[in-house]
N, C-alpha and C positions, 0 to 999 in steps of 0.2 A: 847776038846783042853784045856790044863791049862790055868788056869787065867793068870798067868804070862807070858804064850806065846801069849796067845789073845792080852793081852796089850802091848806086844813087838810089835806085828803086827799091833796093831794101830798105836803106835808112828812112826813105818816104815811108814805107810801109809799116816800119816799127815806129817812128813819130806820131803818125797818124792816129794809131788807137791809144798811143801813151797819153798824147795832150788831151783828147778827147775823155777818156775813161779818168784820167786826171782831174779834169774840170766837171766831170758830172757831178761828183759829190757836192759842189758847191750850187749847181745849177737846180738842185733838188730842193735847196731852200726855196726858190720862188715858186716851188709847187704847194707848200705850208701856208694856209690862209685861209680863204673863203670855202676853199674846198676839202673837204676830209682827205687825211692822207690815202686811205684804203679807195677812196673814188680816182684820186689822182693816179693811184696806182693800176687799177682797171681802166683807165682812159689811154694811160701811157703804152699799156700793152696791147690793147686792143688795136691802136695806130700801129705799132710797130709789127704786129703779127700781120696786118692788113698789107703792109709795106714790104714784108719778106715774101708772105705768100704771092703776092703781085710779083716780086722780082723773080722767085722761083718759076712762076707760070712763063712770065716774058723769056727767060733762058732755057726753059724746056725741062727743068729740073723734075723730076717725078715726086708728086706730094700723096700718091695713093699709099696707103699702108692697111695692114691688117687689122681686124680688132683687137688682138692682145698687143700690138704694137700700140696702137692707139691709147691704150690703157695705160702703157707704159709710159707713153708722150705727155699723158694726162697727168699721172704721179708726179714725174720730172717736173713739168710746168708749173704744177699747184706749189711745189716746193722753191724751185729756183725763181719763178715769175710772180708767186703770189705771195705766198707767207714770207719768204725773205725779202722782199722789197717793202711788204707792208712794215716789216721790223725795221728796215733802213730808214724808211720815212719817218715812224715814230721816232727812231733814236736821234735823227735830225733835229728833230722839234725840242731837243733838250740838249744836244751838244752841238760844237761845231762840226761842220764838215769834214775838216781835216782830221780830226780825232776820230770820227766814224770809219773813214778810209784806213787809217791805221790800225783801227780794231780788225778791220777785214782783211789786213795783210795775215793775220794768224790763219786764214784759211789754208797757208801753204803747211802750217803745223797740223791743222785737223785731217787735211787730205795725205798727208804723211801716216798719222796715227791711223785712219780709217782705212786705209790701203793695206797697213798692216793686220789689223783686227780681221777685215772683212776679205781681203784677198790673199792674204799671207805673204804682200810683197816684202821684202826685205829692206833695211832704211841701212845706208852705209854709214859709217862714222862722220863722215863729212855732212850728211844730211840731218842727222840728230844734232851735231853741233850747229848747224843752221838754224834747226827748228828751236834749239834752245836760245840762242841769240835773238831769235824773231820773239820768244817769248819775256825774255829779260827788257828787250826794247819797247814793247808795248806797257811792259809795268813801269818803266821811267817815264814814257811819255805820259802816262794817267797818273803819276804820282803826285803831281800837282792838283791834279782834281780829287783826287782820293782825299788829301789831306786838308786841302783848302774848300772845296765847295762838295759836302758828301750828297748833296741834292742830286747831283748828276750823276751818281751811281746808278740810278735807274735807267737814264741813256745808255751808261756803258753795259748794263746787261743786257738792253734790248739788241744792241749792236753785235753783243757777244751770241748770244740766242740767233740771231740773225747769219753771224758767220759762219755758224754750225749747221744751221738748216742750209745755207748755200754749199758748204761742202758736202753735205749729204746728198744733195741734188747731183754735185759733180761726179762723185763717187758712183750714184746710182745710173747716171748716164754714160758712164764707160762702160756697163753692159749693154747697152743700147747701141753705142758706136761699135763695139766689139764684133756685134751681129750684122754690121755692115750697114745701119741705119744711116743715112746724110745726114752731117752736121747743120747744113744750114736747112733743109726743110724739118728735121726733129727741132731745131729752135724754134722755126715760124709756128709748127704747131705747139710747140711748149707753151709759147707765147700766148697764144690764142685760148689755150687751155686755163693758165695762168690768170688771165685778164678775165675768162668767165667765171671761174671759180672765186675771184674778190668781187665779181658784181653779184652774185648770188649771195655770198657772205653781206654784203652791204644792204641786200634787199631783205634778206631774214632778219638782219641787227638793226633795221631800220635806219643805216645811215643813208642820208640824202644825197642823190646825186647831183649835186649843186653844180653851177657854173659860173665861171669867171671870166669873162670877155676882156680883162686888162691885157696890155701889151705883155709885161712881164711873166704872167702865166700862160698865156699861148704860146709866146717864144720859146720859154722854157720846156713847155710840153713839146713842141715841135723838135727841138735841139736834143731832148732826151729820146724821144722816139725814132727820129731819122739819122742823127748822128751817133747818139750814144747806144742805140740798139741795132742798126743797121750799117752804116756806113764804119765804124770803128769795127764790128764783127766781121764784116766782110773783108777788109784789109788787113786784121789780124789772121785771119785762116788762110788768105794769099800768103802772107809772109810763113805761116807754119810751111806752106808748100815750097816755098823757096828755101829756107833756112833750117826747116826741122822745129818740132816743139820746145825742145830745149833750149835751143839759142832766142827763140820767139818768146820764150816765158820770162826773158829779161823784163819785159813790160811791168812784171810783177813788182820790180825792183823801183821802177821809176814812178809808178802812178801814186804810191802814198806820198813821194816825195813833192810832186806836184799839186795834188792835194792839198798839203798841208801849207804850201808856198801861197795858192790862192787863197786858202782861208786866212792866211796872214795879210795878205794886200786887202782884203775884202770883207772879213768879219773881224778883224781886229785881233786876230789871236797873237796870243805874246807868250815867246818862247823863254822858256828857263833853262838853267844849266842842265836837269836831268832829262828834261824834254829833246834838247839837242842831242844828249848822248844817246838816249833811247832812239830817236829817229834814225841815228848812224848805225846802231844795232840792229836795228829792223832792215834798212837798206843792206849792212852786209851779210846777215843771216839770209835774206833772200836770194842775194847774189851766190852764196856758197851752196844753198838747195840747187838753184838752177843749174851753176857750174857743173855739180856732181850729175844731176839729168842730163847734161849736154854731152857729158863725157860718155855716158852709156848709150848701148844701141837705142836708136828711136823707136818709138812705139806707135802703134796705130792711132792710138787716142790722142786727141790734140791736147796740148797744155789747157788748163782751167784759166781763163782770164778773171782778174778782180776788178771788173767792171761795174757800174755803178748805174 
């Protein structure tokens, strides 16, 4: 393959997950309404798991694991595709989708702190500075919300807890991938376990499995399951194989920016000077962290994606 063709392919693999994951935050809004958020999460990941499991079967990717590995996959799935996304959907019921996406950019910070506490992974001065910029940026973005609409603090808390849960799942999954468990089949099983756990929770708590046959709901469900949970993920993994986890991680700097732009266009989000400055700090901090990681030797574990 010629260099120009390879570069064009890399750009395409970068843009596909960035665009999809940058827009899924807004698409989640169409899932809120007649169907309880918990039920929508169960529907989404049951469908996504079926699609990924089917894709693995067609490609001949092994799906069999021992009981201990399945238990670990269940724990990862319940955190990442169960509790995390329930919190995301609930947060989006109270905040604009772009603001929730910006809060989830803090996963870069939580991952650094968690890796340090759990694995003893050292953090370079550049990574610490990047994390500090991210924290300061999110504070500035949310400052108008804090002083102007205190009632939205509940949504902020839901998003913050969700980002912590997602980061915990990312760190936990590192142990699985370090043992040689395939990322795609592990994700497929994790989605299945997460969907099952949320469904059981709904049944126990008496949350109805309502249906919504409207076009917005069905199309958004299909987009989130097929594009947001399958196509973007496969493209992102392909990008990692081509350019490495460090360079692929630049999607994390693009996703919240795209999410805020779509929120501005479709939800009427109004920018303020602190929000603009904060968004710039979030992007700069993420780039600083990713550049620092990209300069270091690549690790076997792929970079976590901040998808919704």
